[in-house]
Kinemage of the C-alpha trace (Angstrom):
@kinemage 1
@onewidth
@group {chain A} dominant
@subgroup {mainchain}
@vectorlist {calphas} color= white
{ca met a 1} P -30.493 13.856 30.094
{ca arg a 2} L -27.920 12.035 32.187
{ca lys a 3} L -25.079 14.078 33.420
{ca lys a 4} L -21.672 12.907 32.363
{ca lys a 5} L -19.582 11.733 35.248
{ca lys a 6} L -16.335 13.551 35.631
{ca met a 7} L -13.292 11.289 35.520
{ca lys a 8} L -11.288 11.516 38.688
{ca ser a 9} L -7.688 12.482 38.346
{ca ile a 10} L -4.622 12.207 40.545
{ca glu a 11} L -2.817 15.411 41.353
{ca val a 12} L 0.947 15.365 41.630
{ca gln a 13} L 2.594 18.449 43.091
{ca gly a 14} L 6.248 19.393 43.196
{ca gln a 15} L 8.562 22.332 42.630
{ca gly a 16} L 5.646 24.749 42.402
{ca met a 17} L 3.944 22.762 39.627
{ca lys a 18} L 0.776 20.726 39.604
{ca leu a 19} L 0.253 17.810 37.279
{ca arg a 20} L -3.060 16.022 36.977
{ca ile a 21} L -2.989 12.479 35.642
{ca arg a 22} L -6.157 10.679 34.671
{ca pro a 23} L -6.570 6.951 35.357
{ca ser a 24} L -6.257 6.248 31.632
{ca gly a 25} L -2.875 7.977 31.672
{ca ile a 26} L -1.762 5.916 34.652
{ca ala a 27} L -2.859 2.736 32.871
{ca ala a 28} L -0.866 3.734 29.786
{ca ile a 29} L 2.237 4.341 31.888
{ca leu a 30} L 1.839 1.015 33.695
{ca leu a 31} L 1.512 -0.738 30.334
{ca ala a 32} L 4.407 1.118 28.735
{ca leu a 33} L 6.905 0.394 31.515
{ca pro a 34} L 7.053 -3.408 31.083
{ca val a 35} L 7.019 -3.061 27.277
{ca tyr a 36} L 10.002 -0.709 27.487
{ca gly a 37} L 11.705 -3.024 29.973
{ca val a 38} L 11.370 -6.023 27.649
{ca ser a 39} L 12.505 -4.000 24.616
{ca asn a 40} L 15.518 -2.630 26.461
{ca gly a 41} L 16.341 -6.162 27.606
{ca leu a 42} L 16.271 -7.349 23.999
{ca tyr a 43} L 18.566 -4.504 22.957
{ca glu a 44} L 21.034 -5.276 25.754
{ca leu a 45} L 20.972 -9.009 25.058
{ca ala a 46} L 21.619 -8.655 21.329
{ca val a 47} L 23.717 -5.517 20.929
{ca cys a 48} L 25.693 -4.919 24.120
{ca arg a 49} L 29.059 -6.624 24.459
{ca glu a 50} L 28.472 -6.880 28.205
{ca asn a 51} L 24.910 -8.175 28.408
{ca ser a 52} L 24.859 -9.924 31.782
{ca gly a 53} L 22.480 -7.271 33.121
{ca ser a 54} L 19.870 -7.912 30.460
{ca phe a 55} L 16.362 -8.833 31.588
{ca phe a 56} L 16.652 -11.960 29.444
{ca gln a 57} L 19.802 -13.102 31.256
{ca lys a 58} L 17.990 -13.477 34.557
{ca lys a 59} L 17.820 -17.098 35.677
{ca gly a 60} L 14.038 -17.153 36.064
{ca ile a 61} L 13.468 -15.769 32.577
{ca gln a 62} L 16.016 -18.140 31.054
{ca lys a 63} L 14.359 -21.112 32.762
{ca leu a 64} L 10.942 -20.029 31.520
{ca ala a 65} L 12.272 -19.646 27.976
{ca arg a 66} L 13.948 -23.066 28.153
{ca asp a 67} L 10.747 -24.666 29.397
{ca ile a 68} L 8.645 -23.094 26.653
{ca asn a 69} L 11.172 -23.826 23.920
{ca gly a 70} L 11.780 -27.316 25.316
{ca lys a 71} L 8.139 -28.251 25.006
{ca arg a 72} L 8.055 -26.739 21.541
{ca glu a 73} L 11.162 -28.693 20.527
{ca asp a 74} L 9.668 -31.938 21.839
{ca arg a 75} L 6.559 -31.453 19.716
{ca arg a 76} L 8.609 -30.602 16.664
{ca arg a 77} L 10.982 -33.519 17.194
{ca lys a 78} L 8.066 -35.934 17.293
{ca gln a 79} L 6.691 -34.423 14.093
{ca glu a 80} L 10.123 -34.702 12.438
{ca glu a 81} L 10.443 -38.321 13.518
{ca lys a 82} L 7.080 -39.119 11.982
{ca gln a 83} L 7.976 -37.280 8.781
{ca gly a 84} L 11.366 -38.986 8.713
{ca glu a 85} L 9.784 -42.404 9.038
{ca lys a 86} L 7.461 -41.641 6.133
{ca ser a 87} L 10.054 -40.068 3.848
{ca gly a 88} L 13.167 -41.894 5.014
{ca gly a 89} L 14.796 -38.490 5.612
{ca ile a 90} L 16.612 -36.969 8.569
{ca gly a 91} L 15.516 -34.461 11.166
{ca arg a 92} L 17.723 -31.738 12.568
{ca gly a 93} L 21.002 -30.724 10.999
{ca leu a 94} L 24.511 -31.454 12.223
{ca ser a 95} L 25.711 -28.698 14.574
{ca phe a 96} L 29.066 -27.633 16.063
{ca ala a 97} L 28.480 -30.128 18.880
{ca asp a 98} L 28.948 -32.913 16.321
{ca phe a 99} L 32.434 -31.699 15.357
{ca ile a 100} L 34.123 -30.740 18.630
{ca lys a 101} L 37.402 -32.535 17.818
{ca glu a 102} L 37.747 -30.938 14.380
{ca ile a 103} L 37.044 -27.497 15.828
{ca glu a 104} L 39.513 -27.834 18.707
{ca asp a 105} L 42.219 -29.253 16.423
{ca gly a 106} L 41.822 -26.278 14.087
{ca lys a 107} L 41.978 -23.750 16.914
{ca ser a 108} L 45.086 -25.385 18.340
{ca trp a 109} L 46.821 -25.401 14.961
{ca phe a 110} L 46.183 -21.697 14.422
{ca gln a 111} L 47.362 -20.783 17.910
{ca glu a 112} L 50.614 -22.652 17.328
{ca gln a 113} L 51.458 -20.728 14.167
{ca lys a 114} L 53.793 -17.741 14.137
{ca lys a 115} L 51.478 -14.818 13.408
{ca glu a 116} L 51.724 -11.049 13.237
{ca arg a 117} L 49.396 -9.033 15.470
{ca ile a 118} L 48.104 -5.972 13.648
{ca thr a 119} L 46.181 -3.060 15.145
{ca met a 120} L 44.125 -0.424 13.394
{ca thr a 121} L 41.943 2.495 14.482
{ca ser a 122} L 38.374 2.417 13.190
{ca tyr a 123} L 36.624 5.436 11.670
{ca asp a 124} L 34.977 6.083 15.054
{ca gly a 125} L 38.104 5.703 17.170
{ca leu a 126} L 38.106 2.048 18.264
{ca lys a 127} L 41.274 -0.043 18.361
{ca leu a 128} L 40.728 -3.079 16.160
{ca val a 129} L 42.953 -6.160 16.180
{ca ala a 130} L 43.704 -8.787 13.542
{ca tyr a 131} L 46.209 -11.606 13.154
{ca tyr a 132} L 48.109 -12.105 9.929
{ca leu a 133} L 49.454 -15.520 8.957
{ca pro a 134} L 51.612 -15.332 5.810
{ca ala a 135} L 51.771 -18.162 3.316
{ca lys a 136} L 54.908 -20.303 3.429
{ca glu a 137} L 55.707 -19.584 -0.219
{ca asp a 138} L 55.347 -16.523 -2.428
{ca ser a 139} L 51.700 -15.820 -3.100
{ca arg a 140} L 49.485 -12.924 -4.143
{ca lys a 141} L 46.272 -14.453 -2.807
{ca val a 142} L 44.955 -13.165 0.528
{ca leu a 143} L 41.907 -14.422 2.386
{ca ile a 144} L 40.290 -12.161 4.985
{ca leu a 145} L 38.260 -14.405 7.299
{ca val a 146} L 35.410 -12.640 9.116
{ca his a 147} L 33.953 -14.472 12.119
{ca gly a 148} L 30.352 -14.526 13.324
{ca tyr a 149} L 28.304 -13.230 16.239
{ca arg a 150} L 29.931 -13.607 19.681
{ca asn a 151} L 32.399 -16.060 18.196
{ca ser a 152} L 34.456 -17.888 20.811
{ca gly a 153} L 38.059 -17.627 19.691
{ca ile a 154} L 39.279 -15.737 16.675
{ca val a 155} L 39.072 -18.718 14.284
{ca gly a 156} L 36.153 -20.559 15.876
{ca asp a 157} L 33.965 -20.425 12.769
{ca phe a 158} L 36.918 -21.117 10.457
{ca ser a 159} L 38.721 -23.649 12.637
{ca asn a 160} L 38.163 -26.396 10.074
{ca leu a 161} L 39.417 -24.208 7.224
{ca val a 162} L 42.457 -22.192 8.365
{ca lys a 163} L 44.976 -25.004 8.046
{ca phe a 164} L 43.577 -26.031 4.664
{ca tyr a 165} L 43.583 -22.497 3.254
{ca his a 166} L 47.125 -21.938 4.496
{ca lys a 167} L 48.258 -25.210 2.944
{ca met a 168} L 46.735 -24.070 -0.353
{ca gly a 169} L 49.171 -21.147 -0.337
{ca tyr a 170} L 46.909 -18.314 0.823
{ca his a 171} L 47.920 -15.537 3.168
{ca leu a 172} L 45.340 -15.251 5.976
{ca leu a 173} L 44.164 -12.115 7.746
{ca val a 174} L 41.821 -12.917 10.639
{ca pro a 175} L 40.351 -9.820 12.327
{ca tyr a 176} L 38.392 -9.616 15.539
{ca gln a 177} L 35.213 -7.746 14.692
{ca arg a 178} L 34.463 -4.728 16.897
{ca ala a 179} L 33.197 -5.618 20.378
{ca his a 180} L 34.751 -9.083 20.056
{ca gly a 181} L 37.944 -10.562 21.456
{ca glu a 182} L 40.872 -8.141 21.498
{ca ser a 183} L 39.084 -5.430 19.511
{ca glu a 184} L 37.486 -2.528 21.342
{ca gly a 185} L 33.823 -1.606 21.279
{ca lys a 186} L 30.785 -1.798 23.515
{ca his a 187} L 28.216 -2.557 20.835
{ca ile a 188} L 27.854 -5.349 18.275
{ca cys a 189} L 26.381 -3.715 15.175
{ca phe a 190} L 25.508 -6.763 13.033
{ca gly a 191} L 27.506 -5.531 10.042
{ca val a 192} L 26.161 -1.973 9.988
{ca lys a 193} L 29.369 -0.433 11.384
{ca glu a 194} L 31.588 -3.498 10.929
{ca arg a 195} L 31.385 -3.084 7.134
{ca tyr a 196} L 33.474 0.095 7.403
{ca asp a 197} L 36.052 -1.768 9.521
{ca leu a 198} L 36.291 -4.462 6.860
{ca val a 199} L 36.873 -1.879 4.128
{ca gln a 200} L 39.802 -0.584 6.200
{ca trp a 201} L 41.253 -4.093 6.509
{ca thr a 202} L 41.037 -4.569 2.721
{ca glu a 203} L 42.777 -1.226 2.200
{ca tyr a 204} L 45.491 -2.298 4.639
{ca ile a 205} L 46.140 -5.528 2.719
{ca ala a 206} L 46.077 -3.774 -0.655
{ca gly a 207} L 48.653 -1.301 0.683
{ca arg a 208} L 50.797 -4.007 2.246
{ca phe a 209} L 51.116 -5.712 -1.143
{ca ala a 210} L 51.454 -2.397 -3.002
{ca gly a 211} L 48.299 -3.262 -4.908
{ca asn a 212} L 49.799 -6.473 -6.320
{ca cys a 213} L 47.411 -9.001 -4.755
{ca asn a 214} L 44.073 -10.768 -5.019
{ca ile a 215} L 41.890 -10.317 -1.966
{ca phe a 216} L 38.961 -12.583 -1.125
{ca leu a 217} L 36.557 -11.855 1.721
{ca ser a 218} L 35.014 -14.839 3.470
{ca gly a 219} L 32.445 -14.508 6.248
{ca ile a 220} L 30.350 -16.903 8.295
{ca ser a 221} L 27.034 -15.899 9.912
{ca met a 222} L 27.310 -12.243 11.016
{ca gly a 223} L 30.695 -12.231 9.274
{ca ser a 224} L 28.897 -13.093 6.053
{ca ala a 225} L 26.540 -10.141 6.525
{ca thr a 226} L 29.540 -7.885 7.175
{ca val a 227} L 31.164 -9.061 3.932
{ca leu a 228} L 28.023 -8.549 1.856
{ca met a 229} L 27.307 -5.137 3.389
{ca ala a 230} L 30.903 -4.049 2.737
{ca ala a 231} L 30.321 -4.839 -0.941
{ca gly a 232} L 27.894 -1.925 -0.978
{ca leu a 233} L 30.777 0.421 -0.149
{ca arg a 234} L 33.856 1.307 -2.179
{ca leu a 235} L 36.260 -1.622 -1.897
{ca pro a 236} L 39.763 -1.684 -3.384
{ca glu a 237} L 39.962 -3.090 -6.897
{ca gln a 238} L 42.128 -5.894 -5.493
{ca val a 239} L 39.019 -7.474 -3.903
{ca lys a 240} L 38.187 -10.200 -6.417
{ca gly a 241} L 35.505 -12.303 -4.712
{ca leu a 242} L 33.247 -12.836 -1.708
{ca ile a 243} L 32.351 -16.075 0.072
{ca ala a 244} L 29.150 -15.591 2.086
{ca asp a 245} L 28.342 -18.518 4.364
{ca cys a 246} L 24.941 -18.551 6.154
{ca gly a 247} L 24.443 -14.788 6.224
{ca tyr a 248} L 21.204 -12.949 7.029
{ca thr a 249} L 19.567 -10.192 4.990
{ca ser a 250} L 19.483 -7.419 7.625
{ca pro a 251} L 19.572 -6.950 11.405
{ca trp a 252} L 15.840 -6.160 11.308
{ca asp a 253} L 15.008 -9.375 9.462
{ca ile a 254} L 17.062 -11.660 11.691
{ca phe a 255} L 15.754 -10.005 14.875
{ca thr a 256} L 12.175 -10.423 13.633
{ca tyr a 257} L 12.853 -14.104 13.002
{ca met a 258} L 14.597 -14.745 16.334
{ca leu a 259} L 12.041 -12.741 18.324
{ca lys a 260} L 9.285 -15.049 17.136
{ca lys a 261} L 11.316 -18.265 17.228
{ca asp a 262} L 13.097 -17.929 20.588
{ca phe a 263} L 10.995 -15.476 22.585
{ca his a 264} L 7.511 -15.937 21.066
{ca leu a 265} L 7.077 -12.164 20.859
{ca pro a 266} L 5.681 -10.012 18.027
{ca lys a 267} L 7.966 -7.449 16.443
{ca phe a 268} L 5.462 -4.712 17.319
{ca pro a 269} L 5.936 -3.007 19.677
{ca phe a 270} L 9.058 -4.689 21.052
{ca leu a 271} L 11.408 -4.572 18.068
{ca tyr a 272} L 10.392 -1.024 17.163
{ca ile a 273} L 11.201 0.195 20.674
{ca ala a 274} L 14.442 -1.816 20.827
{ca asp a 275} L 15.422 -0.237 17.508
{ca tyr a 276} L 14.768 3.244 18.905
{ca ile a 277} L 16.819 2.463 22.013
{ca cys a 278} L 19.640 1.187 19.797
{ca arg a 279} L 19.666 4.412 17.779
{ca ile a 280} L 20.054 6.454 20.963
{ca lys a 281} L 22.547 4.255 22.816
{ca ala a 282} L 24.565 2.517 20.086
{ca gly a 283} L 24.303 4.981 17.200
{ca phe a 284} L 22.781 2.709 14.568
{ca his a 285} L 19.435 1.195 13.767
{ca phe a 286} L 18.323 -2.224 12.607
{ca gln a 287} L 17.092 -1.154 9.165
{ca glu a 288} L 20.074 1.058 8.395
{ca cys a 289} L 21.710 -1.442 6.058
{ca ser a 290} L 20.590 -4.520 4.137
{ca thr a 291} L 22.657 -7.122 2.328
{ca val a 292} L 19.907 -7.252 -0.306
{ca asp a 293} L 20.431 -3.568 -1.145
{ca ser a 294} L 24.203 -4.067 -1.195
{ca met a 295} L 23.881 -7.024 -3.553
{ca lys a 296} L 21.702 -5.167 -6.033
{ca gly a 297} L 24.567 -2.836 -6.909
{ca asn a 298} L 27.379 -5.339 -6.335
{ca arg a 299} L 29.722 -6.279 -9.179
{ca ile a 300} L 32.110 -8.553 -7.259
{ca pro a 301} L 31.558 -12.321 -7.767
{ca val a 302} L 29.935 -14.099 -4.821
{ca leu a 303} L 29.829 -17.703 -3.655
{ca phe a 304} L 26.785 -18.109 -1.384
{ca ile a 305} L 26.745 -21.072 1.013
{ca his a 306} L 24.078 -22.143 3.500
{ca gly a 307} L 22.943 -25.156 5.503
{ca lys a 308} L 19.481 -26.396 4.630
{ca lys a 309} L 18.873 -27.303 8.287
{ca asp a 310} L 19.962 -23.912 9.634
{ca glu a 311} L 17.591 -22.848 12.426
{ca thr a 312} L 19.537 -19.726 13.410
{ca val a 313} L 19.542 -17.996 10.032
{ca pro a 314} L 16.978 -19.522 7.650
{ca val a 315} L 18.364 -20.722 4.324
{ca glu a 316} L 15.803 -18.541 2.541
{ca met a 317} L 17.879 -15.490 3.480
{ca ser a 318} L 20.849 -16.686 1.408
{ca arg a 319} L 18.496 -17.450 -1.463
{ca ile a 320} L 17.140 -13.896 -1.252
{ca asn a 321} L 20.695 -12.504 -1.249
{ca tyr a 322} L 21.570 -14.731 -4.205
{ca glu a 323} L 18.578 -13.555 -6.229
{ca ala a 324} L 19.375 -9.912 -5.475
{ca cys a 325} L 23.046 -10.207 -6.433
{ca gly a 326} L 23.866 -8.356 -9.638
{ca ala a 327} L 27.310 -9.931 -10.070
{ca glu a 328} L 28.552 -13.365 -11.126
{ca lys a 329} L 27.286 -15.760 -8.484
{ca glu a 330} L 27.059 -19.346 -7.291
{ca ile a 331} L 25.067 -20.961 -4.496
{ca phe a 332} L 25.836 -24.132 -2.547
{ca ile a 333} L 23.180 -25.539 -0.189
{ca val a 334} L 24.317 -28.285 2.198
{ca asp a 335} L 21.383 -30.560 3.028
{ca arg a 336} L 22.443 -31.832 6.471
{ca ala a 337} L 24.175 -28.716 7.820
{ca ala a 338} L 22.888 -26.595 10.701
{ca his a 339} L 24.125 -23.039 11.304
{ca gly a 340} L 27.733 -22.427 10.284
{ca thr a 341} L 28.642 -26.098 9.818
{ca cys a 342} L 28.643 -26.450 6.025
{ca asn a 343} L 32.455 -26.665 5.913
{ca leu a 344} L 32.313 -29.481 8.477
{ca val a 345} L 29.365 -31.470 7.118
{ca glu a 346} L 30.468 -31.433 3.461
{ca gln a 347} L 34.162 -30.808 4.013
{ca glu a 348} L 35.491 -32.082 0.689
{ca glu a 349} L 32.838 -30.436 -1.495
{ca tyr a 350} L 33.015 -27.157 0.436
{ca arg a 351} L 36.782 -26.918 0.021
{ca lys a 352} L 36.591 -27.922 -3.624
{ca arg a 353} L 34.046 -25.212 -4.399
{ca ala a 354} L 35.826 -22.528 -2.375
{ca val a 355} L 39.195 -23.146 -4.026
{ca ala a 356} L 37.646 -23.348 -7.502
{ca phe a 357} L 35.926 -20.016 -6.863
{ca ile a 358} L 39.136 -18.358 -5.642
{ca glu a 359} L 41.198 -19.692 -8.537
{ca lys a 360} L 38.540 -18.737 -11.086
{ca trp a 361} L 38.446 -15.094 -10.067
{ca ser a 362} L 42.102 -14.532 -9.188
{ca asp a 363} L 43.922 -12.123 -11.473
{ca arg a 364} L 46.806 -13.987 -13.104
{ca asn a 365} L 48.319 -11.013 -14.896
């Protein structure tokens, strides 16, 4: 019989202790370190307000990602051109870059208005900031506009809507979500913690009007997820309707999608480790809350909106939310819209549907 060869081990000594590590253990450590590094980089990139130190923000990594995605985009564009020639259709959707003037005009208009700056302390001690723009005439209708992920400027997502909504006689409350703009916070929680902040804003408005008001919550992108997740909590009875524009189903689902699309990485092990890191450092995890679960028990009417050409949040996610919704519901899919641009691409129809929804569910008593 052949004698089994003993595996050599490395002995590490320190502080009166000896630790023997086999080569297989060393290999596991060497493998685990880069996996952890990538996962931590993903966590920092997505969740941390200050993410300049993320592994994925390094110039070399960004260039590599651009090169890979650029080649992928070229191949897809050629395929879309061929399909477009055959079907007579169009390729990619219209993005914010196609509506720069409209966006800047809307931002400028809002900045010029006389607004009230309101501060509030969140359940976990953060100072949150919102701006309140009252209607010019007596009104009991209040729109709370909830912006999206890393939104540039408080009304960036709603820049094409604020003037219109105000002209229609609605009071507007526009909060900065936590870890955005003037609001405090180190971590962006993708609706998981923001939903509690939104409940507080609705309670503030209900109290300001002594309960005599109709509140509508409107969110775009991450703001949409915040609105839908808040519906799973106890909202004041004055909340009459929700407008959910291009929202995802959960942080886990959107991270899984983006991890594959933008970074060409599998969710295992990277997303699982990033989720664990997030639990430890930011106090929440990616599967903690789902808009689908919130919608199953929801009884507040919802208008779902999504761009068919959305490549940031797939339109299927709004369809899933729509199917799960247990309340009165409508869905509006805009064929040529990319992410967050439905109100710009189909301006007239979007406004018509939004106003009809608000008027339909407003309490006239």
